[in-house]
LUMNUBA-566120 format. One record per residue (C-alpha): residue in one letter; x, y, z. Coordinates in steps of 0.02 Angstrom, whole numbers, padded with zeros to 5 digits, always signed. Layout:
BEGIN
aXYZ/...
% end
This chain:
BEGIN
m+03129+03585+03696/e+03216+03724+03580/r+03386+03773+03567/k+03368+03934+03660/d+03293+03825+03809/l+03455+03717+03811/l+03565+03867+03807/a+03483+03940+03964/i+03497+03766+04056/a+03684+03763+04006/t+03698+03938+04071/q+03615+03888+04226/i+03717+03724+04264/k+03886+03819+04230/k+03825+03960+04354/d+03766+03847+04503/k+03847+03672+04458/h+03689+03581+04486/p+03643+03446+04351/y+03492+03445+04244/v+03407+03292+04196/l+03320+03274+04018/t+03300+03126+03893/k+03438+03100+03762/r+03328+03135+03628/a+03256+03299+03702/f+03449+03349+03700/i+03504+03306+03540/n+03343+03369+03460/a+03357+03545+03561/l+03532+03546+03453/g+03449+03521+03283/c+03498+03343+03264/e+03390+03188+03231/k+03503+03043+03236/r+03678+03011+03323/t+03778+03014+03176/s+03955+03047+03172/g+03929+03219+03096/n+03806+03261+03231/v+03906+03192+03361/a+04051+03299+03313/i+03915+03455+03317/i+03849+03404+03489/n+04037+03379+03565/r+04084+03546+03506/w+03934+03634+03594/l+03961+03520+03748/n+04142+03596+03757/q+04089+03758+03724/y+03987+03760+03877/d+04107+03634+03994/l+03968+03516+04000/i+03970+03320+03998/s+03816+03195+03984/s+03785+03052+04103/p+03760+02923+04036/d+03845+02963+03886/y+03710+03029+03750/r+03800+02936+03620/y+03742+02767+03680/g+03605+02668+03737/n+03414+02696+03716/i+03387+02866+03639/d+03232+02891+03749/e+03315+02849+03923/e+03354+02992+04041/m+03513+03079+04059/s+03589+03218+04158/l+03692+03380+04098/s+03833+03418+04214/y+03960+03553+04228/k+04142+03479+04173/y+04263+03515+04311/h+04446+03555+04250/i+04567+03455+04350/k+04709+03554+04390/s+04814+03433+04492/d+04804+03265+04591/n+04807+03373+04750/f+04661+03362+04855/q+04538+03506+04826/l+04360+03557+04859/y+04258+03592+04687/f+04089+03609+04749/l+03981+03606+04915/r+03798+03624+04925/i+03706+03630+05101/k+03527+03623+05100/e+03504+03690+05283/y+03637+03702+05423/k+03602+03846+05547/n+03601+04012+05453/l+03669+03919+05291/l+03505+03890+05186/d+03524+03813+05028/l+03693+03867+05019/s+03809+03822+04863/i+03982+03861+04838/d+04093+03852+04696/f+04276+03817+04740/e+04345+03772+04570/k+04439+03936+04538/t+04524+03937+04702/e+04715+03876+04723/n+04785+03797+04872/y+04647+03893+04990/c+04484+03983+05000/c+04465+04108+05115/f+04279+04146+05183/i+04261+04333+05250/g+04116+04414+05327/l+04063+04500+05502/n+04012+04395+05659/g+03865+04300+05619/s+03893+04290+05428/g+03908+04099+05426/k+04099+04084+05417/s+04120+03952+05555/n+03966+03860+05522/v+04040+03826+05345/l+04192+03748+05433/e+04079+03646+05551/a+03971+03577+05401/i+04120+03524+05315/s+04190+03445+05470/l+04023+03354+05511/i+04018+03289+05325/f+04190+03213+05324/y+04148+03144+05513/s+04002+03055+05432/l+04109+03000+05283/y+04238+02925+05390/h+04115+02819+05486/i+04035+02753+05314/a+04207+02703+05251/t+04264+02623+05410/l+04097+02535+05479/k+03975+02419+05390/d+03830+02509+05457/g+03915+02675+05454/l+03789+02781+05354/k+03648+02711+05474/k+03738+02753+05644/y+03820+02927+05588/p+03726+03003+05446/c+03752+03185+05422/k+03608+03276+05497/f+03582+03405+05355/e+03565+03357+05168/y+03731+03403+05060/t+03819+03374+04903/i+04011+03382+04903/r+04125+03365+04758/y+04316+03352+04775/i+04473+03296+04679/i+04601+03179+04755/n+04731+03086+04666/g+04673+03160+04506/n+04499+03096+04515/l+04329+03192+04541/y+04208+03126+04665/e+04031+03170+04701/i+03958+03128+04870/s+03773+03167+04910/n+03700+03125+05085/g+03833+02985+05106/v+03801+02900+04943/l+03947+02915+04806/k+03879+02952+04636/g+03885+02794+04534/g+03839+02684+04689/e+04010+02630+04711/k+04061+02602+04907/i+04146+02744+04998/t+04319+02694+05064/m+04458+02778+05153/d+04564+02783+04991/i+04447+02910+04918/l+04428+03023+05059/p+04563+03151+05110/k+04708+03079+05204/n+04659+03187+05352/i+04560+03332+05409/i+04666+03457+05518/a+04570+03592+05613/s+04628+03739+05709/y+04488+03849+05798/s+04548+04005+05880/g+04395+04056+05979/e+04345+03995+06150/d+04192+03925+06070/t+04224+03718+06076/r+04074+03678+05957/l+04191+03620+05825/w+04292+03516+05949/k+04141+03439+06042/k+04046+03391+05876/c+04164+03316+05767/y+04342+03302+05833/k+04315+03252+06011/p+04222+03085+05997/i+04364+03033+05877/y+04504+03089+05990/e+04428+02987+06135/k+04414+02837+06033/y+04602+02864+05988/c+04651+02894+06168/s+04570+02731+06221/k+04665+02630+06102/m+04822+02741+06103/v+04929+02628+06216/a+04890+02468+06131/t+04907+02534+05965/a+05081+02524+05876/g+05145+02654+05775/f+05094+02847+05748/r+04965+02855+05637/p+04862+03013+05683/p+04665+03005+05700/f+04578+03051+05535/m+04508+03208+05597/f+04646+03290+05710/y+04624+03459+05797/i+04770+03565+05846/g+04713+03682+05990/r+04797+03791+06101/y+04869+03655+06200/e+04971+03571+06062/w+05087+03729+06034/e+05221+03673+06149/i+05247+03502+06052/s+05210+03607+05889/l+05367+03716+05923/l+05476+03563+05986/t+05439+03492+05816/l+05485+03644+05711/l+05648+03667+05824/y+05688+03480+05758/s+05646+03520+05575/e+05785+03580+05454/d+05668+03641+05325/v+05718+03806+05264/d+05560+03896+05272/i+05538+03825+05449/v+05717+03866+05518/k+05687+04040+05449/f+05514+04056+05547/i+05604+03991+05704/n+05751+04111+05687/e+05619+04260+05665/l+05517+04207+05810/t+05652+04190+05921/n+05779+04325+05860/n+05912+04188+05822/s+05917+04139+05993/l+06006+03980+06064/c+05876+03871+06173/r+05878+03751+06309/i+05768+03596+06315/s+05707+03488+06456/f+05569+03378+06504/e+05480+03327+06647/y+05410+03152+06654/n+05260+03055+06752/n+05369+02914+06797/t+05230+02810+06862/n+05151+02792+06690/i+05303+02733+06594/r+05255+02551+06647/k+05097+02565+06553/w+05191+02592+06390/e+05321+02449+06415/g+05380+02358+06273/t+05294+02504+06158/e+05391+02629+06053/i+05343+02758+06169/e+05440+02674+06315/g+05602+02683+06194/f+05575+02845+06140/v+05556+02920+06326/e+05696+02818+06373/k+05797+02895+06251/l+05762+03066+06296/k+05798+03023+06480/e+05991+02996+06435/k+06018+03194+06447/t+05944+03310+06574/e+05951+03463+06438/y+05975+03484+06251/d+06007+03614+06132/v+05933+03601+05952/e+06075+03508+05881/s+06084+03382+06023/f+05891+03355+06019/r+05902+03321+05837/s+06052+03210+05854/v+05956+03098+05998/i+05797+03103+05888/n+05888+03061+05731/e+05959+02891+05836/i+05772+02830+05865/n+05753+02732+05700/f+05550+02724+05702/i+05563+02922+05691/d+05585+02944+05498/q+05510+03121+05491/a+05453+03270+05584/s+05279+03219+05578/t+05315+03060+05667/l+05406+03158+05809/f+05246+03275+05822/y+05127+03118+05842/c+05263+03034+05958/l+05268+03179+06061/y+05067+03187+06060/k+05044+03014+06119/c+05164+03064+06265/r+05070+03227+06307/t+04895+03181+06282/e+04798+03222+06430/g+04729+03096+06543/d+04803+02946+06648/n+04916+02892+06516/q+05009+03054+06500/i+05212+02999+06524/i+05275+03185+06484/k+05201+03312+06594/k+05298+03470+06549/i+05416+03517+06402/n+05535+03661+06457/i+05608+03773+06314/v+05705+03926+06354/f+05794+04048+06214/d+05931+04155+06273/k+05870+04316+06202/k+05672+04283+06217/g+05666+04188+06375/s+05538+04058+06423/i+05408+03988+06286/d+05289+04047+06430/g+05310+04230+06369/l+05252+04200+06199/s+05098+04298+06137/e+04928+04212+06084/g+04987+04273+05899/e+05155+04197+05910/k+05070+04011+05975/k+04941+04022+05826/l+05085+04051+05694/i+05176+03902+05769/n+05035+03792+05745/s+05001+03855+05581/n+05173+03819+05527/l+05156+03659+05587/m+04996+03604+05509/i+05056+03678+05340/h+05236+03615+05333/i+05243+03468+05446/l+05072+03378+05455/a+04979+03405+05301/n+05013+03344+05125/k+04934+03350+04959/d+04794+03231+05016/s+04749+03325+05164/l+04615+03465+05209/c+04659+03598+05333/l+04529+03702+05425/f+04583+03873+05502/d+04457+03983+05601/e+04519+04160+05608/p+04708+04100+05606/d+04747+04296+05602/s+04662+04325+05766/h+04793+04404+05893/i+04929+04411+05758/h+05005+04584+05747/t+04987+04678+05580/a+05175+04645+05527/k+05156+04457+05542/k+04986+04449+05442/e+05096+04454+05282/d+05204+04299+05336/l+05043+04218+05379/g+04966+04248+05198/k+05123+04187+05118/l+05104+04032+05212/f+04929+03983+05147/n+04991+04020+04970/t+05116+03841+04972/e+05055+03735+04870/k+05082+03576+04989/r+04892+03553+05042/y+04719+03637+05016/s+04645+03746+05165/i+04481+03818+05212/i+04502+03990+05313/t+04405+04105+05392/t+04443+04293+05436/h+04352+04461+05467/s+04511+04552+05462/p+04533+04686+05314/i+04704+04688+05342/f+04735+04495+05323/l+04618+04495+05182/n+04740+04600+05086/k+04871+04473+05097/l+04772+04339+05011/k+04735+04302+04815/a+04565+04378+04765/q+04506+04229+04683/n+04524+04131+04841/i+04402+04236+04929/i+04223+04211+04958/s+04110+04346+05057/l+03978+04282+05161/k+03824+04381+05234/r+03698+04316+05337/g+03736+04132+05270/k+03731+04190+05089/i+03869+04224+04971/e+03893+04393+04905/d+03966+04441+04737/m+04092+04583+04778/d+04251+04631+04724/v+04406+04653+04844/l+04381+04840+04873/s+04202+04815+04917/r+04246+04670+05030/m+04369+04792+05130/k+04225+04919+05142/e+04110+04789+05210/l+04233+04726+05342/s+04295+04897+05391/g+04136+04973+05417/g+04135+05078+05260/v+04317+05147+05268/i+04376+05158+05092/n+04570+05157+05131/y+04648+04974+05183/f+04807+04910+05205/a+04894+04865+05039/g+05079+04826+05106/t+05074+05010+05176/f+04932+05105+05246/l+04864+05235+05123/l+04758+05330+05241/d+04742+05503+05159/s+04584+05558+05233/n+04577+05711+05339/n+04435+05656+05449/p+04455+05618+05632/l+04507+05437+05634/i+04430+05324+05786/l+04520+05152+05818/v+04409+05028+05895/e+04442+04848+05959/g+04317+04764+05849/i+04195+04765+05705/g+04042+04757+05816/d+04103+04926+05902/i+04103+05010+05718/n+03927+04954+05689/y+03865+05010+05850/i+03933+05180+05834/n+03873+05212+05658/k+03701+05148+05696/a+03687+05254+05857/i+03747+05419+05754/e+03612+05363+05630/v+03462+05341+05743/l+03502+05476+05868/k+03525+05617+05748/p+03339+05670+05767/q+03377+05712+05943/k+03548+05756+05934/p+03567+05883+05787/e+03761+05901+05818/y+03786+05716+05764/s+03718+05769+05585/s+03895+05843+05553/i+03985+05690+05618/s+04121+05625+05485/w+04224+05501+05565/d+04336+05370+05484/i+04332+05208+05600/l+04461+05063+05590/c+04459+04899+05677/m+04625+04857+05780/g+04574+04668+05789/g+04573+04677+05984/a+04665+04751+06129/g+04820+04718+06238/e+04979+04705+06126/n+04876+04686+05954/a+04818+04870+05987/k+04992+04929+06030/q+05081+04849+05872/y+04927+04920+05767/v+04953+05086+05818/d+05149+05070+05821/k+05134+05024+05637/l+05007+05155+05599/r+05057+05306+05683/p+05213+05347+05560/l+05102+05346+05416/i+04956+05460+05477/n+04950+05647+05442/a+05033+05733+05596/n+04883+05854+05587/r+04751+05716+05592/k+04658+05688+05746/v+04660+05497+05813/l+04572+05439+05959/v+04603+05259+06018/l+04456+05179+06105/l+04469+05020+06226/d+04346+04914+06322/r+04343+04953+06504/d+04410+04783+06549/d+04567+04682+06579/s+04629+04685+06394/g+04585+04860+06376/a+04693+04905+06543/e+04828+04799+06479/a+04833+04894+06320/m+04823+05070+06419/k+04964+05012+06515/k+05066+04952+06362/f+05040+05127+06291/g+05121+05200+06452/f+04972+05249+06548/v+04932+05181+06718/g+04772+05172+06826/g+04690+05015+06765/r+04497+05007+06734/e+04495+05151+06858/n+04588+05259+06737/f+04446+05376+06681/k+04558+05509+06589/t+04583+05537+06419/h+04776+05536+06381/k+04827+05658+06243/d+04981+05643+06150/g+04996+05767+06016/n+04838+05744+05912/w+04827+05561+05970/h+04702+05520+06110/f+04685+05371+06222/l+04535+05322+06333/m+04432+05183+06385/l+04238+05174+06360/p+04157+05301+06472/k+04019+05211+06587/t+03836+05237+06592/d+03766+05296+06756/e+03672+05141+06778/h+03833+05029+06768/t+03913+04995+06922/d+04028+04846+06879/i+04207+04853+06870/d+04209+04793+06682/f+04122+04886+06541/t+04115+04838+06364/i+04043+04930+06207/e+03883+04803+06239/d+03859+04888+06405/y+03791+05044+06310/f+03612+04948+06298/s+03525+04955+06444/i+03523+04821+06570/v+03346+04787+06558/y+03372+04762+06375/k+03507+04640+06396/k+03415+04551+06534/q+03264+04526+06415/i+03363+04456+06289/a+03437+04334+06411/q+03272+04284+06472/n+03216+04254+06292/k+03361+04144+06270/i+03323+04050+06422/e+03132+04031+06380/e+03179+03967+06214/s+03262+03820+06297/g+03082+03771+06364/g+03163+03763+06541/f+03241+03598+06508/f+03418+03610+06577/k+03506+03528+06437/r+03437+03657+06309/l+03498+03800+06419/p+03618+03905+06315/k+03801+03845+06360/d+03870+04015+06348/l+03730+04135+06389/r+03845+04290+06388/q+03901+04246+06193/n+03718+04219+06164/v+03670+04385+06221/k+03818+04467+06123/d+03776+04379+05974/t+03598+04428+05983/l+03645+04609+05996/g+03742+04613+05851/k+03626+04512+05742/k+03482+04639+05773/i+03586+04786+05721/d+03466+04837+05581/e+03309+04848+05709/y+03377+04972+05837/t+03296+05138+05861/e+03331+05280+05985/a+03262+05177+06127/e+03388+05056+06115/m+03535+05156+06072/t+03519+05299+06196/g+03648+05244+06294/f+03776+05261+06165/s+03759+05448+06164/i+03872+05454+06319/l+04012+05376+06207/i+03977+05491+06050/d+03968+05648+06157/k+04144+05589+06241/i+04224+05570+06077/l+04161+05741+06020/n+04222+05834+06169/t+04386+05741+06155/l+04414+05792+05983/d+04362+05975+06006/g+04455+05996+06154/t+04315+06027+06271/d+04326+05862+06382/a+04368+05924+06556/n+04458+05767+06591/i+04601+05766+06456/e+04776+05747+06521/e+04921+05805+06407/v+05066+05692+06398/i+05229+05776+06437/r+05366+05723+06323/
% end
């Protein structure tokens, strides 16, 4: 081996973080040395430091002809838990994926379109630690709970670097709980329950089975914050006197006063007799209603509740679904905002996110957030970005929102496409996620284009429209002159209204804008919020100045009340995809797709590069509608009278 060969090896190690095995003799000889004299050692050490490498075992000692590995020398920035490296050989669409986290601080955000593999990364990390937890706590944990894919993970905790491959700690030492993160706290935004069922539900069920008999309020190692925890999350935040939390609550409630009360399952109190929970509930029962101050006061009188996180886990025990539930309902009413039942999905997600970061997590925690920005209106995405930039714990985040992305630090962003990492600068990422739109949200919208602007609900809408224009041009020559900018609103309902309200004052008054919504409940809700009635039976285009609002026009073959962007594909084509999914199961019941609709939707999105005129012809109804609306020739336009 020559020096140039060793240099190539060093460059590769620094790039992919994979160690390289060679003999000590080959190593020192490649650097022009024959013996391990003090002078040669000094030369070799300078070379190792130059390329951020270490040798293991140390090249200076032992038999010169024994093998050693050259590895990347990680720079430990703090004693906080942080992922440094992850390699996944094969998990779903993640094939031989290596992820370098070293440059990130406080969090890492994975971005990409649907099907890019973002959620798969969260699942893979959860499955790894699910296995490691059992390896650390059970004598035969590696045998009973092996991870189902090959992996290597490196992370820092308590100032030490640990490397684990397929359940085995580098060096051969036993994996114990003190070298694992204190807890894994996950929050999943979608309706898909894969993450919950695979990793968190089994631990949750084991926790529940022992809950009554277990003293104290130590949570499960892997803890899942779902849509059902937001009430106790809010109550915990109300109790906290942390400056940042108080500020968040005041903004959320418009500085409201609030009333707090509880409804109990009195028949279950006996099951908790003699436990802290019984004492906790009996203390709450001293009053029928509380304000924030009186609630704090009564909680502070309970000696075993020493901090806000203890209160949360105490409430969690009381509210856990099942036969042991002791508090069946929490009533919180704000004088300026009304009942908490009126809070939006976005507000509930902000509540859970603040709880996870400010209350439940510490420096040894790992938090996993799947699309935490979904359903959160534009103005609040900046607050969410600031939240993740705190230094209290390390988080893994996923998003496909260009607006939220711009609130994050560039070195903390990793772009995925079809299970692979893309090397893209921030602007390129923005272009990718927004379907090619150059301008993006950077504190304020910088939308200086004069092209017509189309606002759609999701990224998939952008992809389908652009693809249809591309493949239908030969038969529709008028499509060749189309020059539209298309932006994604991130959904319908309240989110669309807030998005438009924020954007509208910043748009050139002479620029034509069309707001396009699915013909479903969410689309009808959005139209209502814009001030237009008629529900899904509303087939008008409402014109307010240069702004146009409409729901998707139906195809002739579609007779159902709902109509979404996917319905421009023929019914026959969608049936064929569904049939293929069923046939792939082999007819075995347990192998049938759990959510056939989502399966079909995902398949339609993944095939975007394959579509020809035959598949996209139904989209001509939509494109023609947009063209006729923008040029004023649509006969069904209704002018708004101000």
